Each structure stands twice: as C-alpha cells, then as structure tokens.
N, C-alpha and C positions, 0 to 999 in steps of 0.2 A: 826523453820526451814522454808525456803521458799518452795512454792509448786514446785513439779517436773515440768520440762518444759512440756508444752502442752497447747492446746488452752483453753483459759478462755471463757467458753460459757455464753450466756446471762442468767441471773438469778442464775449463779453458784458463789460460793465464791472462793477466792484465797488468799493465804498467801503471803505477800510481805515483803522482808527483810528491815532492817534499811538502810537508806541512798540512797534510789532510788526515782526517779520521777515516780509517779504512772502511768501516761500515757505511758511513755517510757517502763515501765515494762510490762504493759498489751499488748502493741504493740509487744514486744519481744516474747510474748507467742502466737502470731499469731492472735490477735483480734485487730481490728481498731475501736476505738470509733469515733463517729461523732465529728468533730471539725470545723464547718463552719468558725469560726473567725480565724483559723490558729494558735490556741494556745494562744490567747491574753487574755483569761479569760472573754470574753465579751458575748458569746452566751449561755452559760449554758448547752450545749448539751452533754458534756463529763462527766456528773455527775455520781458519784459512791457513795456508802454508806459504811461507816466504821461500821463493826459489832463486831470487837474486837480490842482493842488497841486505840491509839489516833493519830489523824492527826491534825496538827496545822491549825487553821482557817486563811485563807489569806484575804486580802482586797477584792479580787475578789469574794471570797466565800460570804462575807458580802453583796456585791452588788447584788448577784444572789439569795441567799437563805434567807428565813425568819429565825428568831431566833429559831422557833420551828423546822425547817428543819435542821438547824445547830446542834441543840441538838440531832436530830435523826441520825446524822452522815453523812449528805450529804456534799460532797466536789466536787470541780472541779478537774478532774484528770490531766488536763494540767498544773495546778499550784501547786498541792499537792506534797510535798517531805516528805518521811517517816523519822522520827527521832527514831523510834523503830519498831519492827516487828508488822504488823497489818494484819487484815483480812478484806477484802472488798468484796462487791457483786456488779456485773454489772447489771443494770436494764434490765428487759426483753424487754423493748421498743427498746433496741439497736439491737435486732435480726432483720435481714433484709431478705426479700424475695420479689421478684418483678415478679409475674406471668404474668403481662400484658406485660412485656418486652420480653417474649419468643415467638417464633413462634409456630404455631400449629404442634404438633407431630402426627405421625400416631398412630393408635390404637395399644397399646403394644401387645395385644393378637393376632394381625394379622401379627406381624413381624416375619420374619425368615431371617437369614443371608445367602445370596447366596455365594457359594464358589468362583464364578468368578467375584464378584462385588468389586469395590473399594469404600473406604469410606473417608470422610473428616470432618473437624471441621470448622464450621463458628462461628465467634465471633464478637460481638458488644461491644466495650469499650466505655461506656458512662462516663461522668464526675462523675455521682452519682452511677451508677450501671453497671454491666457486664451481658451479656447474651451470651449463647453459644448453638450451636445445633450440634448434631452428624448426619451426612447426608450420605445417600447412593448416591454416585456420579453417579452410573450407571442408576438407575431408578428414581432418584430425590426425594425419600422419606426422610422425616425427622424422624429419629429413636427416638430421645429424645432431650429434651432441659433442660437447667439448668440456674439459675440466681444467682447472688451474689452481695453484695455491693462492690464498688470500695474502697478499704482500703486506697487509696490516700486521702480520705476525712480527714484523720488525719492531713493533711498539709493545709487544707482549702477547702471550699465548691465549689469554682468556679475555672475556668482556670487561672484567673488573679492571685489569691493567690498562685496557684501551680507554675505558671511561676516564681513568686517572690521567692518561696521556692527553686526552681531549680537553680535560678541565685545566691542564697546565700548558695550554697554548699550542697543542699539536693537532687540533681538530682539522685545520685546513690540510695538513700533511696527510692525515688519515683519510680524508675525503679524496684527495688527489690520488692516493695509492689505490683505493678500490675503484675509482673511476677509470684509472689507467688499466687495471686488470680487466674490467668489464669491456672496455673498448677493444682490447686485444682479442678477447674471446669472441665478441661480436664480429669484428673484422675477419677473424679466422673462419667463422661459420659462413658469413656472407661471401667471402672470396671463393670458398670451396663450392659455392652454389650460385654461379652467375645468373643474374636475372631476378633474384629474390629481393635484393636490396630496395629496388624501386617500388616493390609491392609489399614491403615489410612495414606495416603501419601501426602495429601494436606490440607492446612489450609488457610482460607481467613479471614482477619480482616478489619472491618470498624470502623472508629473512627474519632473524630474531630482532627484537626491538632495538637493541644497541647497534646492530649493523645498519638498520634503517636510519637511525640518527646520524651515524657517521657518514653514510652515503649522502644524505640530504644536507649535511652541514648544520644540523640542529644542535643547540646547546645540550650537553650531556650532564649538566649539574644536577638535574632531577633524577638521574638514574642510579647514583651511587649510594645514597643514604635513605633510610626509611623515615617518613613515608615517601614513596617514590612519586615523582611527577614527570612522566614522559611528556615531551612536546606533542607527540602523536603516536598512535598505535598503527598507523597506516590505514588502508581501506579507501584511499583516494587516488585520483588519476591526475597526472601532470603531463606537461609537454616534455619531450625527451631531453631538451637542452637544460631544463630546470633540474633534472636528475643527473644527467651524465656530463653536463657542461657544454660549452660552445663547440668542442671537438667531437660531439656525438656523431657517429656515422649514420644515425637515423634522425635527421633534422626534423622531419615532418611527422614522426611517430608520436603516439601517446604512450605513457608508462603508467601502469596501475600497480600500486603497492598493495599486496594482499593484507588483510586486516589481522592484527595480533590481538592477544587477550589481556596481557599485562606486561609489566616491565621486563619480567624474566621468562615469560612464556609467550613467544611471539607468533608471527604470521606463519613461520615454518611449521609450527605445531597445529595451527588452524588448518593448514593444508593437509597435514597428516590425519587429523580427525575426519575430514571429508573423504580422503582417499581410502581409509580403512573402514569407513561406514559406521563409525561410532555414533554419529548423529542421526542415523536412520535405522539402527538395529534395536530389537528388543533385548538381545543378548548383551551381557556386560562384558566389556573387553578392557584390557590394559594396554595402553600405547606408551612405549618408551623410546625416546630418541637418545641414542648413546653417543652424543657429541660432547662438547666441552662442558655444557651446562646440565645435561641429564634431565631434560624436560619430560614430564609424564602426564598422562591423562587416564582416568578411570571412570567408566560409566557406560551409558547407552543413550538412546534417543530421549529418555525422560530426565536424566540428570547426569552431569559430567563434572568431575572434580579435577583440577589441574594443580601441578606443583613443579618446582624446579629445584633440583639437588645440585649443589656446587661441586661437580665431579672434578673439574679441571681437565687438562689435556693429556694426562698420563696414559689413559687407555688408547689414545690415538698416537702415542709415542712422543707427545709434545714435550714432556719434561724428563724423558729418559736419556741416558748417556748416548745410547745408540738408536734411539727412537727415530722412525722415519715414516713417511706416508706410504701408500700402496704403490710403490715404484718398482721397476725391474730390479731384482736383486734384494728386495726387502724380504726378510725371513717371515713367511706367512704361516708356516707349520713347524711344530717342534714336537719330537717324540724323545723322551728321556728313558734310556734303558741302561741299567747297571751303572748309573752315575755319569753317563755320557749322552750328549745331545746329538740327535740326528735331525737335520733341518731341511726344510723345503723352501725355496725362494720363488718369488714371482718371475715368470718367464724362464725359470731354471737358470737364472743369471748368477754371477759371482756375488756373494753376500755383500751388502752395503750397510745394512742396519736391520732393525726389526720393527714391524708394523703391528697394528692392533690384534689381529688374530694370532700372530706369532707370540705376542706378549701373553695373551690369554692361555695358549696351549703350553707355553714354557712354564707359566705359573702353575697350571694344573698338573704338569709333570713333576715339578719340584715338590708340590704338596703330596702327590701320590707316592713319590719315591722317598719321602721323609727327609728331603734335602733342605727344607725349611721347617721350622717348628710351627706350632699353632700361632705363635706371636709374630711370625714372619721373619724370624732370625735365620739367616743362612748358617748351615753347619760349617765347621772347618773342613778343608782349608779355604772355603769360598767366601767366608765372612769379610775378609780384607781385600781380596782380589776380584771378587765377583764370580758368578758361575759362567764358564765359557760356553758359547753357543757355536761360533764359527770364526773364520778369519777372512779379512778383506783381501782384495787383490794385492795390497802392499803389506800383507801379513800382520795387520793390526788385529788384536783379539776383540771380537764382538762379545760382550758380556752383559749379564744382568747383575748389577751391583746391589749392595745392601740398600743404598739410597733409592735406587730404582724400585726395589720391592716395596719400600715404604711409600713411595708415590703411588704405586699400583694399589696398595692396601687402602690408602685414603680415598682414591677414586672409586674403587669397587664398594667400599663401605658406604660412601655417600649415595651411590646409586641404590644399593640394597636397602639402606635405611630410608631413603626416599620412597621406595616402593612400599615397604612395610608401614611407614607413617601414613602414606596416602590411603592405604587399605584401612588402617586403624581409624584414622580421622574421618573418613567418608561414611563409616558405618555400614559399608557394603561387605557382606561376608565373602571371604576369599573363595569359598566353594562356588560362588556365583560367577567367578571369573571364567568365562567360556574360552577366551583366547588371549594370548599376549602377542602384540605386534612389536617387533624391534626394527626401528628405522635408523637410517644413517649408514655411511660407508662401512664403519666398524661392525655394526649390527648385521650387515648384509652377509658376511662370511662367518659370523659367530656360531660356534657349536653350543647350543643351549646346555647340553649335559656337562661340557667342560666349564661353562660359566657357572653352573651349579656347584661344581667341585670346589671352586675357590670362593663361593659364597656371593658371587655377583648377582645371580638370580636365585629365587627360592626353588628348592628341589621339586616341590609339588606343582610348580607352574612351568618348569622347564619343558615337560613333554607337551605342553599346550602352546609352545612358542613358535612363531613364524617370522622369518626375516622378510621385510617388505621394501628394502632399498631406500632410495631417495624420494620419500613421499612429499617433501617440500617442493622439489622440482616438478613432480607429477601434479601437484596442486596448481602450480603456475601454468602448466600445460593445459590442465583442465579448464582454467579460466579463459585461455586463448581459444580453445576449441568449442567452447559453449557447453562443456560437460557439467560445469557448475557456473553459477552467476556470482557476481560480486555481492549481491544482496543475500544470497544463500550463505556465502562465507561470513558475511557480517553477522547473520543470525547465529551461525555456529559459534563465532567468537563471543557473542553476547550471552550465550546460553550456558555459561560455565560458572563454577564457584572455585575461587582460588584458595588453596591451603598454603600459607607461607611457612616454610620450613626453617628459616633462619634462626628464629628464637623459640622454635617449638620444642618443648621438653621431651616429647616422645622421640623426635628426630635425634636430638642430642644423645639421649640414652641409647637408642638403637645404633647410632653411628659408632659409639664406643664398643658396643657388643659385636658389631660385624667387622671390626678391624681385624680380628683374628681369623685365621683360616680354619 
C-alpha cells in the first residue's frame, strides 16, 4: 500500500505505488528535490535510494552512478518510474536550511506583544531560497525569522530554466509550488507567535522579476528573449488572496510587491540599493548580489548603473555533484595542506555535502597548492576521480570533480567579467569605488581575500569589501516599518541605467579572460 499523504522528510522512507514517476510522487507529498537540470537526468541531484522492491536502471542512472551505487539502489527520481510497489529513502543532504538569509531577530526572551501594535510579514523570494520575517510594524522590531528552500527548484536551478518551464505549460505548477512554500513559512511564524495573526495586516515581498511573475501567475513569454517585455516590475499593492491564493492565512491583509528595475535586475536589488545607501551617498559603491543571477549596481546618489551576469547556481552548490545549501553537515570551510583536505562543517555535524563558502575555500586551496593548473585542470590522480574532501556517514566520498571545477570557473568568471564590464562601461574610475557590498547568503560568509585568489573579486577591491547579508529581506522589512516608503523605492528603481551584458563585446572578452585561475 502506498504511504498516506504527508510530507516525505529527508532521511525518511516512503512507499510508492506501481506506475508512478518517483519525482512526481515525492513532489505530490510536499517535498521538492533539487533538480538543477530541470529533469533531464544530467545533474544527479535528485538521487534517491531504493530499500525495498526494484526500480529499473535508466541510461541516465548508468551515466551518473557507479555499478556499486546502482547495486546499492541509487536512482534518479526525475527518470525513475515504478513497475511495482517500492520503498525509497530521500537522502538527508536534501534537507535545506539557510540561516544566513534571515535577518537578525530580537531576543525571544525580551519580546512581548503589545495590544495596540500592528504586525506584518516581510518576505524575500530567492531563486534558490525563501526567507521571511514577522515584524512589529509599530516599533520596528523583528519578532522572528524563518527560511526554506524554494521548491520551484524541481523545475530547474535558474530563472532561465523556470521561464522555459512556465512557457511550456508549467506556470500553474510553479505558482502553486511557491504559494505552498510561502504559506508554510507564514503559518510557522504566526503559530510560534499567537495573537499576531489577527493583527497582521501587511505583507511586503521582494524578489527578482521572474520570481514575481511566477508568484503572480503572469505569462513569462516576454522574459526569455530580447527585447524583454515583463508584464510588471512590481511596485503595486494587492489583496493577499490575489497573491497567495484562497488558502492564504492572511485573508484580510494587503501585499505590496517591491519595485524592480528591469527583467533581470529585480526588486531584491532595489531593496539592496536602499539598504546599503547607494541612492543617498556621495561615495561611489559597488553592490553585488552573489546569487544565481549575479546582479550588480555601481554608483552613488547622482548616477547608478545596473547589470546582471548569468552566473548560474554553481557558487551556491546548485550544479555540483555534492553541492548543498547551508545545512548542518555542509562543508563550510576547507584547508588544504600537503595535498589533503581538512574540513569544517556547519554545526560540526557529519559531512553531507559542500556549500558556497566551502566551495570557495576548496578552490582557493587547490589553486594555492598547485593541484589545479591555471586552466582549471586537476592534476593526476584527481582528474578522473575528483579531489577528495571528506566522507559521509555511509562512507561515500565527497569530492570536487573536474566537471564541478568547470562549473565553478564559469560562475566566477561571469561574476568577475560582469564587475569589470560594469566598471568599464559606466565610465566610473575603479579608484573612485569607495566600498564593495556583497549581498546574499553566500556573500555573507565569503572571505574576500580567498575570493580574490580564484579571481572572483578583483584583488584591488577585496580589502574594501563588506558582507551585508540578505538586503532583499531587509528592504521588505524597511517598507513595513516605515523606514522607507514605496514611493522612495520606486524613485530608486527609476533612477538607474542598465548595461545589458548578454551581447556586450567587453563582457564576452573578459569572460574568456577570467575563466583561468
């Protein structure tokens, strides 16, 4: 008999009936497996293990898994179709938690709900993750925060793949996925703070332009090809049920979508400009969001230039064999000495994979130790088997493979070429760049000097670099508390000049140049 409906948790087993696609069944139970390749069977991230019954081995399985792994029952959920009832287990590494993406909450012990205060929910919808905060709109305190994976990852790791999915009839499914994620986050925050739900009348959402389209169910046809024609860039207020559907836990609330600037530089970056003071300072600053899209802003209160570099999810672990989010057990620090890796994991837990900072430090160590050449080629004997970092609880080797390094090269090169192109095209001298702000969960823990070692950041700007955390969520919080108005955010969004890098000759030239280490 199949398992009763309910969420299939990481590390738990589930009974699947005959005749179902494994990934679709898991998703129907409320769990979204990572699928950066969009279900093409290429990335190997949606792996599950059969513990009872048999699942046919597909050609994609043979390409991803060794003979030993196939014998142990490992399969790709996106390609597996049951021919009999089976029992599977979802690996623990699929569990996601992203503390770096949340804003700082007030001390729980010092909180008390005031009878005459109003409350609100601030939300950041990232391509990879979601973050939310319960806010006292009267005194500006953050009562609590929560984070979760964006389950739209089942349709692809980046905005391009999700735009493609939406344009091929999966728009409703994408909307349902993010609505479900947001509803869970909201219910969690409100349940933990009884009495706030009845007085929670406002909600503010910051997100990139594609995420707003998918949330609202808007057609995505105008987002995929130049010249782009987004339905909206946000900047408007709606009833909660229009945004979250009829099951919204805040039936009487209003939801304001922060305003974006262009198709690929959205409201999350508008929030970052405000939070870091670029629109109010005489000093020139560079703002870089190290997410899937690598959005960046250069300027000050007088002029601001924006651009988006197609970095992809590799620096967040999205396309790496053992890549994972900032979860307990994720390798977050790596030191390579005499050809051997010494690793540090989140919460000092048993290793389950490697997250953004671990990826960066591992690459910096490989470069310093001469274990990869300037072209990114691993030396023998690691070229074919990958460089070993650690072992999981069941003795699987966590490695950085040659293909992983190629993905990292392309991501870091896109970011670096974007930075250099933005400086070159803006006409602003790099000597005038007073400060560099790194936003996002990955940027929060990034060591600028190690980023400079692999060429992700320019060496001359590394010493002027500061991590600023989740400025997208902070912007949504600012709107709820009155620290910034919607009109001020709209003025910030309107006062920019976009530099499109896609067909820019300088960007293409620099991208090739910075592929090397």
